[in-house]
C-alpha positions in Angstrom: 0.3 0.3 0.1 2.6 2.4 0.8 4.3 1.9 -2.9 0.9 2.3 -4.4 0.5 5.6 -2.6 3.9 6.7 -3.6 2.7 5.9 -7.3 -0.4 7.3 -7.2 0.8 10.6 -5.0 3.6 11.0 -8.7 1.3 10.8 -11.3 -2.2 12.1 -9.9 -3.2 15.1 -8.1 -6.0 13.8 -5.9 -8.5 16.2 -4.7 -10.3 13.7 -2.2 -9.9 12.6 0.9 -11.8 9.3 -0.1 -10.0 6.4 -1.6 -11.1 2.8 -2.0 -8.7 0.3 -2.8 -9.3 -3.2 -3.9 -6.4 -5.3 -4.7 -7.4 -7.6 -7.4 -4.1 -9.5 -7.6 -0.9 -9.4 -9.3 0.4 -9.1 -13.2 3.4 -11.2 -14.2 3.6 -9.9 -18.2 7.6 -11.0 -18.9 6.8 -10.3 -22.9 8.6 -6.8 -22.6 11.3 -5.3 -20.7 9.9 -3.8 -17.9 7.4 -6.9 -17.7 10.9 -9.3 -17.3 12.2 -7.5 -14.3 9.0 -6.1 -12.3 5.6 -8.0 -11.1 2.4 -5.4 -11.1 -0.1 -5.3 -8.5 -3.3 -5.3 -10.0 -5.8 -3.0 -7.7 -8.9 -1.0 -8.8 -8.7 2.5 -7.0 -11.9 4.5 -6.8 -11.5 8.1 -6.9 -11.8 11.4 -8.7 -8.5 12.3 -9.6 -6.9 15.5 -11.5 -3.7 14.9 -13.7 -0.6 15.9 -12.2 1.8 15.3 -15.3 -0.2 17.3 -18.0 3.2 17.8 -20.2 3.7 14.4 -20.4 0.0 12.8 -20.6 -3.0 13.6 -22.7 -5.5 11.7 -20.2 -9.3 11.3 -20.1 -12.1 8.6 -19.5 -13.2 5.9 -21.6 -15.2 3.1 -21.3 -13.4 -0.8 -21.3 -15.5 -1.4 -23.7 -13.9 1.4 -26.1 -10.2 0.4 -24.7 -11.1 -3.2 -26.3 -11.1 -1.6 -29.5 -8.0 -2.2 -31.4 -7.0 1.7 -31.8 -7.3 2.1 -28.3 -6.0 -1.3 -27.2 -2.5 -1.1 -29.4 -1.5 1.8 -27.6 -1.3 0.1 -24.3 1.3 -0.9 -22.1 1.5 -4.6 -21.6 0.3 -4.7 -18.3 -2.6 -3.0 -19.3 -3.6 -5.1 -21.6 -3.7 -8.3 -19.4 -6.0 -6.1 -17.2 -8.2 -5.4 -20.0 -8.1 -9.1 -21.3 -9.3 -9.8 -18.3 -12.5 -8.2 -18.3 
C-alpha cells in the first residue's frame, strides 16, 4: 500500500480524502523489458483524480468497451492489456 500511495502521488493530484482500494492480484507480463524485471500489483482504485503530469500525458476517461477497440488497445502497455483482457 505504501508503494501504491507513492505511485498515485507521483502521477495524480487526488483532490479527495476518499480513496477506496481493491487489490485484485498480481500481473506478471514478462513479454517486454519492464515485465521481465518487475511484477505488478493489480488494484482497482476508486477516486476522482486530476492528472498532475499534464505535459507528459494526454489523459481522458473511456469505457472498458472502448479500451478493447484496436485503435486504443494497441496503444496500451503490456500490463494494461493483461488487465483489459481479463474484463
